[in-house]
C-alpha positions in Angstrom: 40.8 -36.0 -23.8 38.3 -38.4 -25.4 36.6 -38.6 -22.4 35.7 -34.5 -22.3 35.3 -34.6 -26.0 32.6 -37.4 -25.5 31.0 -36.0 -22.2 30.5 -32.7 -24.4 28.8 -34.2 -27.5 26.0 -35.8 -25.0 25.7 -32.7 -23.1 24.9 -30.9 -26.9 23.1 -34.2 -27.8 20.8 -33.4 -24.5 20.5 -29.7 -24.5 17.3 -29.9 -27.3 16.0 -32.5 -24.8 15.6 -30.0 -21.9 13.9 -27.6 -24.0 11.3 -29.7 -24.5 10.5 -30.5 -21.0 8.9 -26.6 -20.8 5.6 -27.1 -22.3 3.4 -24.2 -23.8 2.2 -22.4 -20.8 -0.9 -20.1 -20.7 -1.8 -17.3 -18.4 -5.4 -17.2 -17.6 -6.0 -14.3 -15.1 -3.8 -14.7 -12.2 -3.5 -18.7 -13.2 -1.2 -20.3 -14.9 -1.8 -23.9 -17.1 -0.1 -26.3 -19.5 -3.1 -27.8 -20.7 -3.8 -26.7 -23.7 -7.6 -27.3 -24.3 -8.4 -26.2 -21.0 -6.7 -23.0 -21.8 -8.6 -22.8 -25.0 -11.9 -23.1 -23.2 -11.2 -20.2 -20.6 -9.6 -18.3 -23.2 -6.3 -18.0 -21.7 -3.3 -16.6 -23.1 0.1 -18.4 -24.5 2.9 -16.8 -22.2 6.0 -16.0 -24.7 9.5 -15.8 -23.6 10.8 -17.6 -20.6 9.9 -20.2 -18.1 7.3 -19.4 -15.8 7.7 -20.4 -12.0 4.7 -20.6 -10.1 4.8 -21.1 -6.3 1.9 -22.1 -4.8 0.4 -20.7 -1.7 -1.9 -22.0 1.2 -5.8 -21.8 0.2 -7.6 -19.7 2.7 -9.6 -21.7 4.8 -13.7 -21.8 4.7 -15.6 -19.6 7.1 -17.9 -21.7 9.7 -20.7 -23.4 8.5 -19.5 -24.5 5.4 -20.1 -21.3 3.6 -17.5 -19.6 1.4 -15.2 -17.0 2.2 -16.0 -13.8 1.3 -14.8 -12.5 -2.1 -11.4 -10.6 -2.1 -13.0 -7.5 -3.9 -15.8 -7.1 -1.1 -15.9 -3.6 0.6 -13.5 -3.2 2.9 -15.8 -1.9 5.7 -17.4 -5.1 5.7 -16.1 -7.6 8.6 -15.3 -11.0 8.4 -18.5 -13.2 9.5 -16.4 -14.5 12.8 -15.2 -11.1 13.8 -16.4 -10.4 17.2 -19.1 -8.1 17.9 -18.7 -5.2 20.3 -21.9 -3.8 21.9 -23.4 -0.8 21.3 -22.2 1.2 24.7 -18.6 -0.2 23.9 -18.7 1.4 20.3 -20.4 4.8 21.4 -17.5 4.6 24.0 -14.9 4.2 21.5 -16.5 6.5 19.5 -16.3 9.6 21.9 -12.4 8.1 22.9 -11.5 8.7 18.9 -13.5 12.0 19.2 -11.5 13.3 22.1 -8.5 12.3 20.5 -8.8 14.0 17.3 -10.1 17.1 19.0 -6.9 17.2 20.9 -4.7 16.6 18.3 -6.5 19.6 16.3 -6.1 22.0 19.1 -2.2 20.7 19.1 -2.1 21.5 14.8 -4.0 24.7 15.3 -1.4 26.0 18.0 1.5 24.8 16.0 0.0 26.3 12.6 -0.5 29.9 14.6 3.4 29.6 15.5 4.2 28.8 12.4 2.4 31.7 10.2 3.5 34.4 13.3 7.0 33.1 12.6 6.7 33.0 9.2 5.6 36.7 9.2 3.9 37.0 5.5 6.5 36.0 3.5 9.2 38.3 5.6 10.3 35.9 8.7 12.6 37.9 11.1 16.2 37.4 10.0 19.0 36.1 12.5 23.0 36.8 12.4 23.1 33.6 10.0 20.5 34.9 7.6 22.6 38.6 8.0 25.7 36.5 6.6 24.0 34.2 4.0 21.3 35.7 1.7 20.3 32.4 0.6 20.0 30.8 3.7 17.5 33.2 4.8 15.4 32.6 0.9 15.8 28.5 1.9 14.5 29.1 5.3 11.7 31.2 4.2 10.6 28.6 1.6 10.8 26.1 4.8 8.2 28.0 6.6 6.0 28.4 3.8 6.3 24.4 3.1 5.3 24.4 6.8 2.5 26.4 7.0 1.2 24.6 4.0 1.5 21.3 5.8 0.0 22.2 8.9 -3.2 23.6 7.0 -3.0 20.4 5.0 -2.9 18.8 8.5 -5.6 20.8 10.4 -8.0 20.3 7.0 -7.3 16.2 7.4 -7.9 16.3 10.8 -11.2 18.0 10.4 -12.5 15.6 7.7 -11.8 12.4 10.2 -14.0 14.7 13.0 -16.5 14.8 10.6 -16.7 10.8 10.1 -16.4 9.8 13.5 -20.0 10.2 15.1 -20.6 13.2 17.4 -20.0 13.2 21.3 -22.8 12.7 23.0 
């Protein structure tokens, strides 16, 4: 019994020391520091309430030739300096393949859209046996057809936008 009480008193005495182990933490953008002078210089903010756990990730390797790696905010179309180069003939072939695929998808989407418009019949699709027994099902099917028609129109518009971005076939 005395041993348990002594252990508890010892733990209670050491508890405040565990709280001292965590210094003040400052947040500097996406970085954290516990160096108050460095935080003051950089204009960092004090992190309130709770402990902070930071896991260091691997740093990206520098580009060949000692040049710095491109910034994270650089343009998405910029290719990395070590990206393989494609000849203009290969690129033209790729562009024509992409155009052919998009044109094929456009034809399929337009055919599907024509079928949906025919089935939708201007908001009055043909009733089947299930629809005659359950008028609510007919209304739900009509709403689904309307949504499908608008979705297919959106798909066609998207494919046409993509076709506009791809270089024209020569």
